[in-house]
C-alpha positions in Angstrom: -17.1 -29.5 49.2 -17.7 -25.8 48.0 -16.1 -24.9 44.4 -13.4 -22.6 45.4 -13.3 -20.9 41.8 -15.2 -17.3 42.9 -15.3 -14.7 40.6 -17.5 -12.4 42.0 -15.7 -8.8 42.1 -18.5 -7.8 44.6 -17.1 -10.2 47.2 -14.0 -8.1 47.1 -15.5 -4.8 47.2 -18.4 -5.2 50.0 -16.5 -4.0 52.6 -16.8 -0.1 51.3 -20.5 -0.6 51.8 -21.5 -3.0 54.7 -19.4 -3.2 57.8 -19.8 -5.2 61.2 -18.4 -3.4 64.4 -18.6 -5.8 67.4 -18.7 -3.4 70.2 -18.8 -5.6 73.3 -19.3 -9.1 74.6 -20.8 -9.6 77.9 -18.0 -10.9 80.5 -20.3 -13.6 81.9 -22.0 -15.2 78.8 -21.3 -14.9 75.1 -23.8 -12.3 74.3 -22.8 -9.7 72.2 -23.8 -5.9 71.1 -22.6 -4.4 68.0 -23.3 -2.3 64.7 -24.4 -3.3 61.3 -23.3 -0.7 58.6 -25.4 -0.6 55.4 -26.3 1.9 52.8 -29.6 2.3 54.2 -28.5 3.1 57.8 -26.8 1.4 61.0 -28.2 -1.3 62.8 -27.9 -1.8 66.3 -27.6 -5.5 67.7 -29.0 -7.6 68.7 -31.8 -6.9 66.8 -35.2 -8.4 65.6 -36.3 -8.0 62.4 -40.1 -7.2 61.5 -41.3 -9.3 58.5 -42.7 -7.8 55.5 -43.4 -10.8 53.2 -44.8 -9.0 50.5 -42.8 -5.5 51.0 -45.1 -4.7 54.0 -45.4 -5.6 57.5 -48.8 -6.9 57.9 -51.3 -3.8 60.1 -48.2 -1.1 59.7 -47.5 1.3 57.7 -43.8 2.2 56.9 -44.5 5.7 58.8 -45.5 4.0 62.0 -42.3 1.7 61.8 -40.1 4.6 61.3 -42.0 6.5 64.4 -40.8 3.1 66.6 -37.5 3.7 64.9 -37.1 0.0 63.3 -33.9 0.3 61.8 -34.4 -3.0 59.2 -37.2 -5.1 57.6 -37.1 -8.5 56.1 -39.1 -8.9 52.6 -39.6 -12.3 50.8 -38.2 -13.1 47.5 -40.3 -16.0 46.6 -43.5 -14.1 47.3 -42.3 -10.8 45.5 -41.0 -12.5 42.5 -44.6 -14.0 42.2 -45.9 -10.4 42.4 -45.3 -8.2 41.4 -42.3 -9.5 40.0 -38.6 -8.1 40.4 -38.4 -6.6 37.5 -41.0 -4.1 38.0 -39.8 -3.3 41.2 -36.2 -2.6 39.4 -38.2 0.0 37.1 -39.5 1.4 40.4 -35.7 1.9 41.3 -36.0 -0.8 44.0 -37.7 -2.1 46.8 -36.6 0.6 48.9 -38.4 3.2 46.7 -41.3 1.2 45.9 -42.4 0.3 49.4 -41.0 4.1 50.5 -38.7 2.5 53.3 -35.6 4.5 53.7 -34.1 2.1 56.1 -32.2 -1.4 55.4 -33.9 -4.1 54.2 -32.9 -7.9 54.2 -34.6 -10.4 52.0 -34.4 -14.4 52.2 -33.3 -16.2 49.3 -37.0 -18.2 48.9 -35.4 -21.5 49.8 -37.5 -21.8 53.2 -40.9 -21.0 51.1 -39.9 -23.3 48.4 -39.0 -26.0 50.1 -42.3 -26.0 52.3 -43.8 -26.7 48.9 -45.5 -30.1 48.2 -45.3 -30.0 44.3 -41.7 -29.2 43.6 -38.7 -30.9 42.1 -35.1 -30.3 43.8 -31.8 -31.1 41.4 -28.6 -30.0 40.9 -29.9 -27.0 38.8 -32.2 -25.6 41.4 -36.1 -26.2 42.2 -38.9 -26.2 39.9 -42.6 -25.7 41.1 -45.8 -24.5 39.8 -46.6 -20.9 40.6 -49.8 -18.7 40.3 -52.1 -19.8 37.5 -50.5 -23.2 37.0 -47.2 -21.4 35.7 -44.0 -23.5 35.9 -41.2 -22.0 37.8 -37.5 -22.7 38.0 -35.8 -21.5 41.1 -31.8 -21.2 40.9 -29.0 -19.9 42.6 -28.4 -17.4 39.8 -32.1 -16.6 39.8 -32.4 -15.9 43.4 -29.8 -13.5 43.5 -31.0 -11.8 40.2 -34.2 -11.3 42.0 -32.6 -10.1 45.1 -30.5 -7.6 43.1 -33.5 -6.5 41.2 -35.1 -5.8 44.7 -32.0 -3.9 45.7 -32.0 -5.7 49.7 -29.0 -4.3 51.7 -28.5 -7.9 52.8 -29.4 -10.9 50.7 -29.3 -14.6 51.3 -28.1 -17.3 49.5 -30.5 -20.1 48.2 -29.9 -22.9 49.9 -31.9 -26.1 51.0 -33.7 -25.7 54.2 -33.6 -29.3 55.4 -36.9 -30.8 57.0 -37.4 -32.2 60.5 -36.4 -35.1 60.8 -33.8 -35.7 58.6 -31.2 -38.7 58.4 -27.5 -37.9 58.5 -27.2 -39.4 54.9 -29.9 -36.9 53.6 -28.4 -34.3 55.7 -24.5 -34.6 54.1 -25.8 -34.8 50.4 -28.2 -32.0 51.1 -25.8 -29.7 52.6 -22.8 -30.5 49.7 -25.4 -29.4 47.0 -26.3 -26.1 49.5 -22.2 -25.4 49.4 -22.2 -26.1 45.3 -25.2 -23.7 45.2 -23.6 -21.2 47.7 -20.4 -20.8 45.1 -23.0 -20.0 42.2 -24.7 -17.5 44.3 -21.6 -15.6 44.5 -20.4 -15.8 41.0 -23.7 -14.6 40.5 -23.4 -11.3 43.1 -22.5 -8.0 41.0 -23.4 -5.4 43.3 -21.0 -4.6 46.3 -23.6 -2.3 47.7 -25.9 -5.5 48.5 -24.5 -7.7 51.3 -24.7 -11.4 50.7 -24.7 -13.8 53.6 -24.1 -17.5 53.7 -26.4 -20.1 55.2 -25.4 -22.9 57.7 -27.5 -25.8 57.3 -26.8 -29.2 58.9 -30.2 -30.7 60.5 -29.6 -31.7 64.2 -26.3 -33.2 63.8 -23.0 -31.6 65.4 -20.7 -33.2 62.8 -22.8 -31.7 59.8 -23.3 -28.2 61.5 -19.3 -28.1 61.8 -18.8 -29.0 58.2 -21.2 -26.0 57.1 -19.4 -23.5 59.5 -16.0 -24.0 57.8 -17.3 -24.4 54.2 -19.4 -21.1 54.5 -16.7 -19.0 56.6 -13.7 -19.7 54.8 -15.5 -17.6 51.9 -15.1 -14.6 54.0 -18.9 -13.3 53.2 -20.3 -10.4 55.1 -22.5 -12.2 57.1 -23.4 -15.8 58.1 -26.6 -17.5 59.2 -28.0 -20.4 61.1 -30.8 -22.1 59.1 -32.9 -24.7 59.5 -34.3 -24.4 62.9 -37.8 -23.8 63.8 -38.5 -26.2 61.5 -40.5 -28.5 64.2 -37.5 -29.9 66.4 -38.9 -27.9 69.1 -36.9 -25.6 71.8 -34.6 -28.2 73.3 -33.1 -29.1 70.2 -32.9 -25.7 68.8 -30.8 -24.2 71.7 -28.8 -27.4 71.1 -28.0 -26.6 67.5 -27.7 -23.1 68.5 -25.4 -23.6 71.3 -23.2 -25.9 69.3 -23.0 -23.8 66.2 -22.6 -20.6 67.0 -19.1 -21.1 68.7 -17.9 -22.4 65.4 -18.7 -19.2 63.8 -16.5 -16.5 62.8 -16.4 -13.3 65.6 -16.0 -10.5 63.3 -19.3 -11.5 61.3 -23.0 -10.6 61.5 -24.5 -13.8 63.0 -28.2 -14.5 62.2 -30.5 -16.9 63.4 -33.7 -17.3 60.7 -37.2 -17.5 61.8 -36.9 -17.1 65.5 -38.9 -16.7 67.5 -40.8 -16.3 70.7 -39.4 -13.9 73.4 -37.8 -16.8 75.4 -36.3 -18.2 72.0 -34.6 -14.8 71.4 -33.1 -14.8 75.0 -31.7 -17.8 74.4 -30.1 -17.2 70.7 -29.0 -13.9 72.1 -27.3 -15.4 75.2 -25.3 -17.6 72.8 -23.9 -14.6 70.5 -26.1 -14.1 68.2 -27.1 -10.6 66.2 -29.8 -10.9 64.2 -33.3 -12.4 64.2 -36.8 -12.5 62.5 -40.1 -14.2 62.9 -43.5 -13.7 62.0 -44.9 -14.3 65.6 -45.2 -10.7 67.1 -47.5 -9.9 64.0 -49.2 -12.8 63.3 -50.2 -13.1 67.5 -51.6 -9.7 67.2 -53.8 -10.5 64.4 -55.3 -13.3 66.7 -55.5 -11.2 69.7 -52.5 -12.3 71.5 -50.1 -9.7 72.5 -47.0 -9.5 74.6 -46.0 -8.1 77.8 -43.5 -8.2 80.5 -45.8 -10.5 82.8 -46.6 -12.8 79.6 -48.9 -13.2 76.7 -52.3 -12.0 77.2 -55.4 -12.9 75.1 -57.2 -9.6 74.4 -60.2 -11.3 73.2 -60.9 -12.5 76.8 -63.9 -11.4 79.0 -62.0 -10.0 81.8 -60.7 -7.4 79.7 -64.2 -6.0 78.9 -63.9 -3.4 81.9 -59.8 -2.6 82.2 -59.1 0.5 81.5 -55.5 -0.1 82.0 -53.0 -0.3 78.9 -52.0 -3.5 77.6 -48.3 -2.7 79.4 -48.3 0.2 81.9 -45.0 0.9 81.3 -44.7 0.4 77.4 -44.3 4.0 75.7 -46.0 2.6 72.3 -48.7 4.7 70.4 -51.2 1.8 71.3 -50.5 2.0 75.1 -49.8 5.7 75.8 -53.5 6.3 74.2 -56.1 3.3 74.8 -57.0 0.7 77.1 -57.2 -2.9 77.2 -61.0 -2.6 77.0 -61.0 -0.6 74.0 -58.4 -2.9 71.8 -61.1 -6.1 73.1 -64.0 -3.8 71.7 -62.4 -3.4 68.6 -61.5 -7.0 68.2 -65.1 -8.0 69.3 -66.4 -5.6 66.6 -64.2 -6.9 64.0 -62.5 -3.3 63.7 -59.3 -3.2 61.6 -58.0 -0.7 64.1 -57.8 -3.7 66.7 -54.9 -5.6 64.8 -53.1 -2.4 64.1 -53.1 -1.1 67.6 -52.1 -5.0 68.5 -49.2 -5.2 65.9 -48.0 -1.7 66.7 -47.6 -2.6 70.4 -46.0 -6.4 69.8 -43.6 -4.9 67.5 -42.7 -2.0 70.1 -42.5 -4.9 72.8 -40.0 -6.9 70.4 -37.9 -3.9 70.1 -38.0 -2.7 73.3 -36.9 -6.3 74.7 -33.8 -6.0 72.2 -32.9 -2.9 73.3 -32.8 -4.1 77.1 -30.7 -6.9 76.1 -28.4 -4.3 74.3 -27.9 -2.3 77.3 -27.3 -5.2 79.7 -24.7 -6.7 77.4 -23.1 -3.5 77.1 -22.8 -3.4 80.9 -22.1 -6.9 81.4 -25.4 -7.8 83.1 -27.1 -10.0 80.7 -27.7 -12.9 83.2 -29.5 -10.4 85.3 -31.6 -9.1 82.9 -32.3 -12.7 81.7 -33.4 -13.9 85.3 -35.5 -10.6 85.7 -37.3 -11.2 82.4 -38.0 -14.7 83.3 -39.3 -14.0 86.7 -41.7 -11.7 85.2 -42.5 -13.1 81.9 -43.5 -16.6 83.7 -45.4 -15.2 86.5 -48.9 -14.7 84.0 -51.0 -17.7 83.8 -51.6 -18.9 80.3 -55.2 -19.5 81.2 -56.7 -16.9 78.7 -58.3 -19.3 75.9 -61.8 -18.5 76.7 -62.6 -15.5 74.1 -66.4 -15.1 75.1 -67.5 -11.2 75.5 
């Protein structure tokens, strides 16, 4: 059980700087629209956050993201701790100044990256592992919060154990008990009320343990809650089951975040269940491999059929790529191994994800999420995924 001796003054004062307003819930579903107020701007929800692991969204400059009106990005505590180090970032007046990003930033705790390492040791104190050049590193709840406060993120994530899949019920119960003890230590280490701290709900695939986690985290009255431990190999069916049984137990007056999700169809699912925030490397990673998202499904731009295709990636898209370049040209860039191809593909994919969230928000505000979902899937599934051939 969570230690209730919480002494953090930041927990008492955070509402001065961070606030969530639930504006509307769709009448036919659980889908929600709202706004999150942070010291670096307002975030309209539902929102998809592009991932900037090292303080940079791959193949994008901050200017390009601002032109797309991206309101928040995610950075990685673990990687920024390894290099350049949070002390250096703090000397640069925080991550916002260091990377010249004026809008909101969320940092994860490093838990997912640490627990994906093979060479690690987990105990009550924290997790020890080998970093760059063989350096031994101990990451504790206190250290994770210290690093994130050095980075100056608007939203920090509590340090937890990301339970692997599959896991036994016995292992899961022991793991979540330790995660809740770590959560208390995170709160007690949290000193800056301008940085909101979110708790993470683990529990693997078990309804019982998910319910325990929601109860333990919710009673601490943190600024937000996240569902962790999904998209770790359990498959879309189990992911939907976890989200659908967990979300209704979560407070309605706090932002709800599903970590590490996902594909467009996953986003539709979590939004329908009442989730407000999500992140994933998929749009940027797929772009670098030449896979682009459209409203009629994914396309592989390196396929030979696009050699003489002078239409935009998505005819109705208003992103920089689609307004200025053809599929033929983007294919040529990939064929020529030109970095501009990656940049243009990434620009489009991020714009597609942002547009999808914006369309979902409008549908929710008009009680039309069911119609939006039906229309999206009628079009998205019409594109045959048979473009594995990459010859020019």
